[in-house]
FIMAR-631302 format. One record per residue: x, y, z of N, C-alpha, C, O, CB in turn; residue in one letter. Coordinates in steps of 0.2 Angstrom, whole numbers, padded with zeros to 4 digits, always signed. Glycine has a CB too. Layout:
% FIMAR-631302
XYZXYZXYZXYZXYZA
...
% end
This chain:
% FIMAR-631302
+0206+0026-0089+0203+0030-0091+0195+0028-0093+0191+0032-0092+0207+0032-0096M
+0195+0022-0094+0188+0020-0096+0185+0020-0088+0179+0022-0088+0188+0012-0099I
+0187+0017-0083+0186+0016-0076+0182+0023-0074+0177+0023-0071+0193+0013-0071A
+0187+0028-0075+0185+0035-0073+0179+0037-0077+0175+0041-0075+0191+0042-0073L
+0178+0036-0083+0172+0038-0087+0167+0034-0085+0161+0036-0085+0173+0038-0095A
+0168+0027-0083+0161+0024-0080+0160+0026-0074+0153+0026-0073+0162+0017-0079S
+0164+0028-0069+0163+0031-0063+0159+0037-0064+0154+0038-0060+0169+0032-0059K
+0160+0042-0068+0157+0048-0069+0149+0047-0072+0144+0050-0071+0161+0052-0072W
+0150+0042-0077+0143+0041-0080+0138+0038-0075+0132+0040-0074+0145+0034-0087F
+0140+0033-0071+0136+0030-0066+0133+0036-0061+0128+0036-0059+0140+0024-0062T
+0138+0041-0059+0136+0046-0054+0131+0051-0058+0127+0054-0055+0143+0050-0052R
+0132+0052-0065+0128+0056-0068+0120+0053-0069+0115+0056-0068+0131+0057-0074A
+0120+0046-0069+0114+0043-0071+0110+0043-0063+0104+0044-0062+0114+0035-0074V
+0114+0042-0058+0112+0042-0051+0108+0049-0050+0102+0049-0048+0118+0041-0046L
+0112+0054-0052+0111+0061-0051+0104+0062-0055+0099+0065-0052+0117+0065-0052A
+0104+0060-0061+0098+0062-0065+0092+0058-0062+0086+0061-0062+0099+0060-0072A
+0093+0052-0060+0087+0049-0057+0084+0052-0051+0078+0053-0050+0089+0041-0055S
+0089+0054-0046+0087+0058-0039+0084+0064-0041+0079+0065-0038+0094+0059-0035L
+0086+0068-0047+0083+0074-0048+0075+0072-0051+0070+0075-0049+0088+0077-0054V
+0075+0068-0055+0068+0066-0058+0064+0063-0053+0058+0064-0054+0069+0060-0064G
+0066+0060-0048+0062+0057-0043+0060+0062-0038+0054+0062-0036+0066+0052-0039L
+0064+0067-0035+0063+0071-0030+0062+0078-0032+0060+0081-0027+0067+0070-0027Y
+0064+0080-0038+0063+0088-0039+0055+0089-0040+0053+0094-0037+0068+0090-0047A
+0051+0084-0043+0043+0086-0042+0041+0086-0035+0037+0090-0033+0039+0081-0047P
+0043+0081-0031+0042+0082-0024+0043+0088-0020+0039+0090-0016+0044+0077-0021I
+0050+0090-0022+0051+0097-0018+0048+0103-0021+0047+0108-0018+0059+0098-0018A
+0046+0102-0027+0042+0108-0030+0035+0108-0028+0032+0114-0027+0042+0108-0038M
+0032+0103-0027+0025+0103-0024+0025+0105-0015+0021+0108-0013+0022+0095-0025T
+0031+0103-0012+0032+0105-0006+0032+0113-0005+0029+0117-0002+0038+0102-0002L
+0036+0115-0010+0037+0123-0010+0031+0126-0012+0029+0131-0009+0042+0125-0016A
+0027+0123-0016+0021+0127-0019+0015+0126-0014+0010+0130-0013+0018+0124-0026Y
+0016+0121-0009+0011+0120-0004+0010+0127+0000+0004+0128+0003+0013+0115+0001S
+0016+0131+0000+0015+0138+0004+0013+0144+0000+0015+0150+0001+0022+0139+0008F
+0010+0141-0006+0009+0147-0011+0002+0151-0008-0003+0149-0006+0008+0144-0020N
+0003+0158-0009-0002+0162-0006-0009+0163-0012-0014+0166-0011+0002+0168-0004A
-0008+0160-0018-0013+0159-0022-0019+0155-0019-0018+0150-0016-0011+0156-0028S
-0026+0157-0021-0030+0153-0018-0034+0148-0023-0038+0143-0021-0035+0158-0014K
-0032+0149-0029-0035+0145-0034-0031+0141-0039-0032+0135-0041-0039+0150-0038R
-0025+0143-0040-0020+0141-0045-0014+0139-0041-0011+0144-0038-0019+0146-0051L
-0012+0133-0039-0006+0130-0035-0001+0131-0039+0005+0131-0036-0007+0123-0032G
+0000+0131-0046+0006+0132-0050+0008+0138-0052+0013+0139-0056+0005+0128-0056T
+0004+0144-0050+0006+0151-0051+0008+0153-0044+0004+0153-0039+0000+0156-0053V
+0014+0156-0043+0017+0158-0037+0015+0166-0035+0016+0170-0039+0025+0158-0036W
+0011+0166-0030+0008+0173-0028+0012+0175-0021+0009+0180-0018-0001+0172-0026R
+0016+0172-0018+0020+0173-0012+0019+0168-0007+0015+0164-0008+0018+0179-0010G
+0022+0169-0002+0023+0164+0005+0016+0166+0008+0014+0171+0010+0029+0165+0009F
+0014+0159+0010+0007+0159+0015+0006+0153+0017+0007+0148+0014+0002+0160+0011S
+0004+0152+0024+0002+0146+0027-0006+0144+0026-0009+0139+0029+0003+0146+0035L
-0009+0148+0022-0016+0148+0022-0018+0142+0019-0024+0139+0021-0019+0154+0019D
-0015+0138+0014-0017+0132+0011-0018+0127+0016-0022+0123+0016-0012+0130+0005P
-0013+0127+0021-0014+0122+0026-0020+0123+0031-0022+0118+0034-0008+0122+0029Y
-0022+0129+0032-0028+0130+0036-0034+0128+0031-0039+0125+0033-0029+0137+0039R
-0033+0129+0025-0039+0129+0021-0040+0120+0020-0046+0118+0019-0038+0133+0014R
-0035+0116+0020-0035+0109+0020-0041+0106+0024-0045+0102+0022-0029+0106+0022V
-0040+0109+0031-0045+0106+0036-0051+0110+0035-0055+0108+0039-0042+0107+0042F
-0052+0114+0031-0059+0116+0029-0063+0113+0024-0069+0114+0023-0058+0124+0027E
-0060+0109+0020-0062+0105+0015-0065+0098+0017-0062+0093+0018-0057+0105+0010Q
-0072+0099+0017-0075+0093+0020-0074+0087+0016-0073+0081+0018-0084+0094+0021R
-0075+0088+0009-0074+0083+0004-0067+0080+0005-0066+0074+0004-0075+0086-0003E
-0063+0083+0005-0055+0080+0006-0054+0076+0012-0052+0070+0012-0049+0087+0006L
-0057+0079+0018-0056+0076+0024-0060+0069+0024-0058+0064+0027-0058+0080+0030L
-0066+0069+0021-0070+0063+0020-0067+0058+0016-0068+0052+0018-0077+0064+0017D
-0064+0060+0011-0061+0055+0006-0055+0052+0010-0053+0046+0009-0059+0058+0000A
-0050+0057+0014-0046+0054+0017-0047+0049+0023-0043+0044+0024-0042+0060+0018L
-0053+0050+0026-0055+0045+0031-0057+0039+0028-0055+0033+0030-0060+0048+0034G
-0060+0039+0022-0062+0033+0018-0057+0029+0016-0058+0023+0016-0067+0035+0013A
-0051+0033+0013-0045+0029+0011-0041+0026+0017-0039+0020+0016-0041+0034+0008S
-0041+0030+0023-0038+0026+0028-0041+0019+0031-0039+0014+0032-0037+0031+0035L
-0048+0021+0031-0053+0015+0033-0051+0009+0029-0050+0003+0031-0061+0016+0033L
-0052+0011+0022-0053+0005+0017-0045+0002+0017-0044-0005+0017-0054+0008+0008I
-0041+0006+0018-0034+0003+0018-0032-0001+0025-0028-0006+0024-0028+0010+0017G
-0035+0001+0030-0035-0003+0036-0038-0009+0035-0035-0015+0036-0039+0000+0042F
-0044-0010+0034-0048-0016+0033-0045-0020+0027-0046-0026+0028-0055-0014+0033L
-0043-0018+0022-0040-0022+0017-0034-0025+0019-0032-0031+0018-0038-0017+0011T
-0029-0021+0023-0023-0024+0026-0024-0030+0031-0020-0035+0031-0017-0019+0029S
-0029-0029+0035-0031-0033+0040-0032-0040+0037-0030-0046+0039-0036-0031+0043C
-0038-0039+0033-0040-0045+0029-0035-0049+0025-0035-0055+0025-0045-0043+0025V
-0031-0045+0021-0026-0048+0017-0021-0051+0021-0019-0057+0019-0022-0042+0012A
-0018-0048+0026-0012-0051+0030-0015-0058+0034-0012-0063+0034-0010-0045+0037V
-0022-0057+0036-0024-0063+0039-0025-0070+0034-0023-0075+0036-0030-0062+0043L
-0027-0068+0028-0029-0074+0024-0022-0075+0020-0020-0081+0019-0035-0072+0018L
-0017-0070+0019-0010-0072+0017-0007-0077+0021-0004-0082+0019-0007-0066+0017G
-0007-0075+0027-0003-0079+0032-0006-0085+0032-0001-0090+0032-0003-0076+0039T
-0012-0087+0033-0015-0094+0033-0013-0097+0027-0011-0103+0027-0023-0093+0033L
-0014-0093+0020-0011-0097+0014-0005-0099+0014-0003-0104+0012-0012-0093+0007A
+0000-0095+0017+0007-0096+0016+0009-0102+0022+0013-0107+0020+0012-0088+0018A
+0006-0102+0027+0006-0109+0031+0004-0114+0028+0007-0120+0028+0003-0108+0038I
-0002-0114+0026-0005-0120+0023-0002-0123+0017-0002-0129+0016-0012-0119+0022G
+0000-0118+0012+0003-0121+0006+0010-0124+0008+0012-0128+0004+0003-0116+0000L
+0013-0122+0012+0020-0124+0014+0019-0132+0016+0024-0136+0016+0023-0120+0021A
+0013-0134+0017+0012-0141+0019+0010-0145+0013+0011-0151+0013+0005-0143+0025Q
+0009-0142+0008+0006-0146+0002+0012-0149-0002+0018-0148+0000+0003-0142-0003W
+0010-0154-0006+0016-0156-0010+0019-0151-0016+0016-0146-0017+0013-0163-0014R
+0025-0153-0018+0027-0148-0023+0023-0145-0029+0023-0139-0031+0033-0151-0025P
+0020-0150-0032+0017-0149-0037+0010-0144-0036+0010-0138-0038+0014-0155-0041L
+0006-0147-0032+0000-0144-0029+0002-0137-0026-0001-0132-0028-0004-0148-0024R
+0007-0136-0023+0010-0130-0020+0012-0125-0025+0010-0119-0024+0016-0132-0017R
+0014-0127-0030+0017-0123-0036+0011-0120-0039+0011-0114-0041+0021-0127-0042G
+0006-0124-0040+0000-0122-0044-0004-0116-0039-0006-0111-0041-0004-0129-0045I
-0005-0118-0032-0008-0113-0028-0004-0107-0028-0007-0101-0027-0010-0115-0021G
+0003-0107-0028+0007-0101-0028+0006-0097-0034+0005-0091-0034+0016-0102-0027Q
+0005-0100-0040+0004-0097-0046-0003-0093-0046-0003-0087-0047+0004-0103-0052A
-0008-0097-0044-0015-0094-0043-0014-0088-0039-0016-0083-0042-0020-0100-0041I
-0012-0088-0033-0012-0083-0028-0007-0077-0031-0009-0071-0029-0009-0086-0022L
-0002-0078-0035+0002-0072-0037+0000-0069-0043+0003-0064-0046+0009-0075-0039S
-0005-0072-0046-0007-0070-0053-0009-0063-0053-0008-0059-0058-0012-0074-0056L
-0013-0060-0048-0014-0052-0048-0008-0048-0048-0009-0042-0050-0018-0050-0042P
-0002-0050-0046+0004-0046-0045+0006-0044-0053+0009-0039-0054+0009-0049-0041L
+0004-0049-0058+0006-0047-0065+0000-0046-0070+0000-0045-0076+0011-0053-0068V
-0005-0045-0066-0012-0044-0070-0013-0036-0070-0013-0033-0064-0019-0049-0068T
-0014-0032-0076-0014-0026-0075-0020-0024-0071-0025-0028-0071-0014-0023-0082P
-0020-0018-0068-0025-0015-0064-0033-0014-0067-0038-0016-0065-0023-0008-0063D
-0031-0012-0074-0037-0011-0079-0041-0018-0079-0047-0017-0079-0034-0009-0085I
-0038-0023-0080-0041-0030-0081-0044-0031-0075-0050-0032-0075-0035-0035-0083V
-0041-0031-0069-0044-0033-0063-0049-0029-0062-0055-0031-0059-0041-0032-0057I
-0049-0022-0063-0055-0018-0062-0060-0019-0066-0065-0020-0063-0054-0011-0063G
-0060-0021-0072-0066-0021-0076-0068-0028-0074-0074-0029-0073-0064-0020-0084I
-0064-0033-0074-0067-0039-0071-0071-0039-0065-0077-0041-0065-0062-0044-0069S
-0070-0037-0060-0073-0035-0054-0079-0030-0055-0085-0032-0052-0067-0031-0048L
-0079-0026-0059-0086-0022-0061-0090-0026-0064-0096-0027-0061-0085-0015-0066A
-0088-0030-0069-0094-0035-0072-0095-0040-0067-0101-0043-0067-0091-0038-0080V
-0091-0043-0062-0093-0048-0057-0099-0045-0053-0104-0048-0052-0087-0050-0053F
-0097-0039-0050-0102-0037-0045-0108-0035-0049-0114-0036-0047-0099-0031-0041F
-0108-0032-0055-0114-0031-0059-0118-0037-0060-0124-0037-0060-0112-0027-0066L
-0115-0042-0062-0118-0049-0064-0122-0052-0057-0127-0055-0058-0113-0054-0067A
-0118-0051-0052-0121-0053-0045-0126-0048-0042-0129-0049-0037-0116-0055-0040L
-0127-0042-0045-0131-0037-0043-0130-0034-0036-0135-0033-0032-0138-0039-0044R
-0123-0034-0035-0120-0031-0029-0120-0024-0029-0118-0021-0034-0112-0033-0029V
-0122-0020-0025-0123-0013-0025-0116-0011-0023-0114-0012-0018-0128-0011-0020E
-0113-0007-0028-0106-0005-0027-0106+0001-0021-0111+0006-0020-0103-0003-0034K
-0101+0000-0018-0100+0005-0011-0093+0004-0008-0088+0001-0011-0106+0003-0006G
-0093+0006-0002-0086+0004+0002-0085-0003+0001-0079-0005+0000-0086+0005+0008W
-0090-0007+0002-0089-0014+0004-0085-0017-0003-0081-0022-0002-0096-0018+0006G
-0087-0015-0009-0085-0018-0015-0078-0016-0016-0073-0020-0018-0089-0016-0021T
-0077-0009-0014-0070-0007-0015-0065-0011-0009-0059-0013-0011-0070+0002-0012V
-0067-0013-0004-0063-0016+0000-0062-0025-0002-0057-0028+0000-0066-0015+0007V
-0067-0026-0005-0066-0033-0009-0061-0033-0014-0056-0037-0014-0073-0035-0012L
-0062-0027-0019-0058-0026-0024-0050-0025-0022-0046-0028-0025-0061-0021-0028A
-0049-0021-0017-0042-0021-0016-0040-0027-0012-0034-0028-0011-0040-0014-0012H
-0044-0031-0009-0041-0037-0006-0039-0043-0011-0036-0047-0009-0047-0040-0001G
-0042-0041-0017-0039-0046-0023-0032-0045-0024-0028-0051-0025-0043-0044-0030V
-0029-0040-0024-0022-0038-0025-0018-0039-0018-0012-0041-0018-0021-0031-0029F
-0021-0036-0013-0019-0037-0006-0017-0044-0004-0011-0045-0001-0023-0034-0001G
-0021-0048-0005-0020-0055-0003-0012-0058-0007-0008-0061-0004-0027-0060-0006I
-0012-0056-0013-0007-0058-0017+0000-0055-0014+0005-0059-0014-0009-0056-0025A
+0000-0049-0012+0006-0046-0010+0008-0048-0003+0013-0050-0002+0006-0038-0010Y
+0003-0049+0001+0003-0051+0007+0006-0059+0007+0010-0061+0012-0004-0051+0011A
+0003-0063+0002+0006-0069+0002+0013-0070+0000+0017-0075+0003+0003-0074-0002Y
+0015-0067-0004+0023-0066-0007+0027-0064-0002+0033-0067-0002+0024-0061-0012V
+0026-0059+0003+0030-0058+0009+0029-0064+0014+0035-0066+0016+0028-0051+0012V
+0024-0066+0016+0024-0071+0021+0025-0078+0019+0028-0081+0023+0017-0071+0023L
+0025-0080+0013+0027-0086+0010+0035-0086+0010+0038-0092+0010+0025-0087+0003A
+0038-0080+0010+0046-0080+0010+0048-0082+0018+0052-0086+0020+0049-0072+0008S
+0044-0078+0023+0045-0079+0030+0044-0086+0032+0048-0089+0035+0041-0073+0034A
+0038-0089+0030+0036-0095+0032+0042-0101+0029+0044-0106+0033+0029-0097+0028V
+0045-0100+0023+0051-0105+0021+0057-0104+0026+0061-0108+0027+0054-0103+0013R
+0058-0098+0029+0064-0096+0033+0062-0099+0040+0067-0100+0044+0065-0087+0034D
+0057-0100+0042+0055-0103+0048+0058-0110+0051+0057-0115+0047+0049-0103+0048L
+0061-0111+0056+0063-0117+0058+0058-0122+0061+0056-0122+0067+0069-0115+0064D
+0055-0126+0057+0050-0131+0058+0051-0134+0065+0047-0136+0069+0049-0135+0052E
+0058-0135+0067+0060-0139+0074+0056-0136+0079+0053-0139+0084+0068-0140+0076N
+0055-0129+0079+0052-0125+0085+0044-0127+0086+0041-0127+0091+0053-0116+0084L
+0042-0128+0079+0034-0130+0080+0034-0137+0083+0030-0138+0087+0030-0130+0074Y
+0038-0141+0080+0038-0149+0083+0040-0149+0090+0038-0154+0093+0042-0154+0079W
+0045-0145+0091+0047-0145+0100+0041-0142+0104+0040-0144+0110+0053-0139+0101A
+0037-0139+0101+0032-0136+0105+0027-0142+0107+0024-0142+0112+0029-0131+0101A
+0025-0146+0100+0021-0152+0101+0024-0157+0106+0020-0159+0110+0020-0155+0095L
+0030-0158+0105+0033-0163+0111+0033-0160+0117+0033-0164+0122+0041-0164+0110D
+0032-0154+0118+0033-0151+0126+0025-0151+0128+0023-0149+0133+0037-0143+0126C
+0020-0154+0124+0013-0155+0126+0008-0150+0123+0002-0150+0125+0013-0155+0134G
+0011-0145+0120+0007-0140+0116+0002-0144+0111+0003-0149+0108+0012-0135+0112A
-0004-0141+0110-0009-0143+0105-0006-0139+0099-0003-0134+0099-0017-0142+0107T
-0008-0142+0093-0006-0139+0086-0009-0131+0086-0006-0127+0084-0008-0143+0080P
-0015-0130+0089-0017-0124+0089-0013-0119+0094-0012-0113+0092-0024-0124+0090R
-0010-0122+0100-0006-0117+0104+0000-0117+0101+0004-0111+0101-0005-0120+0112Q
+0003-0122+0097+0010-0121+0094+0009-0116+0088+0014-0112+0087+0013-0128+0090A
+0004-0115+0085+0003-0110+0080+0003-0102+0083+0006-0098+0081-0004-0111+0077L
-0002-0103+0089-0003-0096+0091+0003-0093+0095+0004-0087+0096-0009-0095+0094L
+0007-0098+0098+0013-0095+0103+0019-0096+0100+0024-0094+0103+0012-0098+0111R
+0019-0100+0094+0027-0101+0092+0027-0098+0085+0031-0094+0083+0029-0108+0092V
+0022-0100+0080+0024-0098+0074+0021-0091+0072+0025-0088+0068+0021-0103+0070T
+0016-0089+0074+0013-0083+0073+0018-0077+0076+0020-0072+0073+0006-0082+0077L
+0021-0078+0082+0025-0074+0085+0031-0073+0081+0034-0067+0080+0027-0076+0092P
+0034-0078+0078+0039-0078+0074+0038-0074+0067+0043-0072+0064+0041-0084+0073L
+0032-0074+0065+0030-0072+0058+0028-0064+0059+0027-0061+0054+0025-0077+0055L
+0027-0062+0065+0024-0055+0067+0028-0049+0063+0026-0044+0060+0024-0053+0076L
+0035-0050+0063+0039-0045+0058+0037-0045+0051+0037-0040+0048+0047-0045+0059P
+0036-0050+0049+0034-0050+0042+0027-0049+0040+0025-0046+0035+0036-0057+0039A
+0022-0050+0045+0015-0049+0045+0016-0040+0045+0012-0037+0040+0011-0052+0052M
+0019-0038+0049+0019-0031+0049+0021-0027+0042+0019-0022+0040+0023-0029+0055G
+0027-0030+0040+0029-0028+0033+0024-0028+0028+0023-0024+0024+0035-0032+0031V
+0020-0034+0028+0015-0036+0023+0009-0031+0024+0006-0029+0019+0013-0044+0023A
+0007-0029+0030+0002-0025+0032+0004-0018+0028+0001-0016+0024+0002-0024+0039W
+0010-0016+0031+0011-0008+0028+0011-0009+0020+0008-0005+0017+0019-0005+0030L
+0014-0014+0017+0014-0015+0009+0006-0014+0007+0005-0010+0003+0017-0022+0007L
+0002-0019+0009-0005-0019+0007-0009-0012+0008-0013-0010+0004-0008-0024+0011V
-0007-0009+0014-0010-0003+0016-0008+0003+0011-0013+0006+0009-0007-0002+0023F
-0002+0004+0009+0001+0008+0005-0002+0007-0002-0004+0012-0006+0008+0008+0005A
-0003+0001-0005-0005+0000-0011-0013+0001-0012-0016+0004-0017-0003-0007-0013L
-0016+0000-0006-0023+0002-0005-0025+0009-0005-0030+0010-0008-0026-0001-0001S
-0022+0013-0001-0021+0019+0000-0020+0023-0007-0023+0029-0008-0016+0021+0004F
-0016+0021-0012-0013+0024-0017-0017+0022-0024-0016+0024-0029-0005+0022-0018D
-0022+0017-0022-0024+0013-0029-0030+0018-0032-0034+0021-0028-0028+0005-0028D
-0030+0020-0038-0035+0023-0042-0040+0020-0047-0046+0020-0047-0032+0029-0045F
-0036+0015-0051-0040+0012-0056-0045+0007-0054-0051+0008-0055-0035+0008-0060V
-0042+0003-0050-0048-0003-0047-0053+0001-0043-0059-0001-0043-0044-0009-0042I
-0051+0006-0039-0056+0009-0034-0061+0013-0039-0067+0013-0038-0052+0014-0028T
-0059+0017-0044-0064+0020-0048-0068+0017-0052-0074+0019-0053-0061+0024-0053F
-0066+0010-0054-0071+0005-0058-0075+0001-0052-0081-0002-0054-0065-0001-0063L
-0074+0001-0047-0078-0004-0042-0082+0000-0036-0085-0002-0031-0073-0010-0038T
-0080+0007-0037-0084+0011-0031-0091+0013-0033-0092+0012-0039-0080+0019-0030K
-0095+0015-0029-0102+0017-0029-0102+0025-0030-0097+0028-0028-0106+0015-0023G
-0108+0027-0032-0109+0035-0033-0107+0038-0026-0110+0036-0021-0117+0036-0036P
-0103+0043-0026-0101+0046-0020-0096+0043-0015-0094+0046-0010-0107+0047-0016G
-0095+0037-0017-0090+0034-0013-0082+0035-0015-0079+0030-0017-0092+0026-0013A
-0080+0041-0014-0074+0043-0017-0069+0043-0012-0070+0045-0006-0074+0050-0019D
-0062+0039-0013-0057+0039-0009-0052+0046-0011-0054+0050-0015-0053+0033-0010T
-0047+0046-0007-0043+0052-0008-0041+0053-0015-0041+0058-0018-0038+0053-0003L
-0038+0048-0018-0035+0049-0025-0041+0051-0030-0040+0055-0035-0032+0042-0028P
-0047+0047-0029-0053+0049-0033-0055+0057-0033-0057+0060-0037-0059+0045-0032I
-0055+0059-0026-0056+0066-0025-0052+0072-0028-0053+0077-0031-0055+0067-0018E
-0045+0069-0027-0039+0074-0029-0040+0074-0037-0039+0080-0040-0032+0071-0027I
-0041+0069-0040-0042+0068-0048-0048+0072-0050-0047+0076-0055-0043+0060-0051Y
-0053+0072-0046-0058+0076-0048-0058+0084-0047-0061+0088-0051-0063+0074-0044G
-0053+0086-0042-0051+0093-0041-0046+0096-0045-0046+0102-0047-0047+0094-0035Q
-0042+0090-0048-0036+0092-0053-0039+0094-0060-0035+0097-0063-0031+0087-0053M
-0044+0091-0062-0047+0093-0068-0048+0100-0069-0048+0103-0075-0055+0089-0069R
-0049+0104-0063-0049+0112-0064-0043+0115-0062-0043+0121-0060-0054+0115-0060F
-0038+0111-0062-0031+0114-0060-0028+0112-0053-0033+0111-0049-0032+0121-0059G
-0022+0112-0052-0020+0110-0045-0021+0115-0041-0019+0121-0042-0013+0109-0046V
-0024+0115-0035-0025+0120-0030-0020+0120-0024-0017+0114-0023-0032+0118-0027R
-0018+0126-0021-0012+0126-0016-0014+0121-0009-0010+0118-0006-0011+0133-0013P
-0021+0121-0008-0022+0117-0002-0022+0109-0004-0021+0105+0001-0030+0118+0001D
-0022+0107-0011-0021+0100-0012-0014+0099-0012-0012+0094-0009-0023+0098-0018T
-0009+0104-0014-0002+0102-0013+0000+0102-0005+0005+0099-0002+0002+0108-0017N
-0005+0107+0000-0003+0106+0007-0005+0099+0009-0002+0096+0013-0006+0110+0011A
-0010+0096+0006-0012+0090+0009-0008+0085+0007-0007+0080+0010-0018+0088+0007L
-0005+0086+0001+0002+0081-0001+0008+0081+0003+0011+0076+0006+0005+0083-0009F
+0009+0088+0005+0014+0089+0010+0013+0086+0016+0018+0082+0019+0015+0095+0011A
+0008+0087+0019+0006+0083+0026+0006+0076+0025+0009+0072+0030-0001+0084+0028L
+0004+0072+0020+0004+0065+0018+0011+0063+0018+0013+0057+0020+0001+0064+0013L
+0015+0067+0014+0022+0065+0013+0026+0065+0019+0030+0060+0020+0025+0070+0008F
+0025+0071+0023+0028+0071+0030+0026+0064+0035+0030+0062+0039+0026+0078+0034V
+0020+0063+0034+0017+0057+0039+0020+0051+0036+0021+0047+0040+0010+0056+0039A
+0020+0050+0030+0023+0044+0027+0031+0043+0028+0033+0037+0029+0022+0044+0018T
+0034+0049+0028+0042+0049+0030+0043+0047+0037+0048+0043+0038+0044+0057+0029L
+0039+0049+0041+0040+0047+0048+0038+0041+0049+0041+0038+0054+0035+0052+0053V
+0033+0037+0046+0031+0030+0047+0037+0026+0044+0039+0021+0047+0026+0029+0043V
+0039+0028+0039+0045+0025+0035+0051+0024+0039+0054+0019+0040+0047+0029+0029A
+0052+0030+0043+0058+0030+0047+0058+0026+0053+0062+0023+0055+0060+0037+0050V
+0051+0027+0056+0049+0022+0062+0050+0015+0060+0053+0011+0064+0043+0024+0063A
+0047+0013+0055+0048+0006+0052+0055+0003+0051+0056-0002+0053+0044+0005+0046A
+0059+0008+0048+0066+0005+0048+0070+0006+0055+0075+0003+0056+0070+0010+0043A
+0068+0009+0059+0071+0008+0066+0069+0003+0070+0073+0001+0074+0071+0014+0070R
+0062+0001+0068+0060-0005+0072+0063-0011+0069+0066-0015+0073+0052-0006+0071L
+0063-0011+0062+0067-0017+0058+0073-0018+0061+0075-0024+0062+0067-0016+0050G
+0077-0013+0062+0085-0013+0065+0084-0017+0072+0088-0022+0073+0089-0005+0066R
+0079-0014+0076+0078-0017+0083+0078-0025+0083+0081-0029+0086+0072-0014+0086R
+0073-0027+0078+0071-0033+0077+0076-0037+0073+0075-0043+0072+0064-0034+0074L
+0081-0034+0070+0087-0037+0066+0083-0040+0060+0084-0046+0059+0092-0044+0071D
+0078-0037+0057+0075-0038+0050+0081-0037+0044+0079-0039+0039+0070-0034+0049L
% end
């Protein structure tokens, strides 16, 4: 009897969790076809006009392009530095390595508001003009931390004998790194790149505190529009991004199975 009750309780908790997670998404997808021109939360009938109007909003498209570019640059820099840090710290002594790992991992547990205010004060003290460059640097602070955590785990799982075998076969340390170590780390580097890109694309607090005037990313632009109510074309943009994310996630999962990740 207890086991049966426990079974139904766990199912109820799972169902409630799924409803709480996906019901708002389903509602937003449904309201992306709303015929209303101003209020996306008041149903006025079915229409595809919101999707057409998305591509007429220059501000949204510019903000989307900025978010994609910032996410791309941040991910590339974070993965490069995170890979080098993971490989380098693996050669350090345990005490020094532990201190280095703690420093690199600190942004993971630091609230975004603390990071954002600290970086804003830092840029102000150095008289650095805020813009896209400061946003990329700010995102790199937490991007390197996430990339390092993923790649450090991959480096620990590497078979060092392959590296030393390459050296015994006449390869230089640089050749062994480029032709043996890095190819083995490529799947983990891809995972880290996607993770950092998603975090950068989605960030609001740090971006808001470190961006310059007019340098708006997509979350900032959507926030500015939502102060006057949710619009159907905003819901349509969300639907397009959700479908694109779903396609990328499915493709990444299929690629992972092929690579036996």
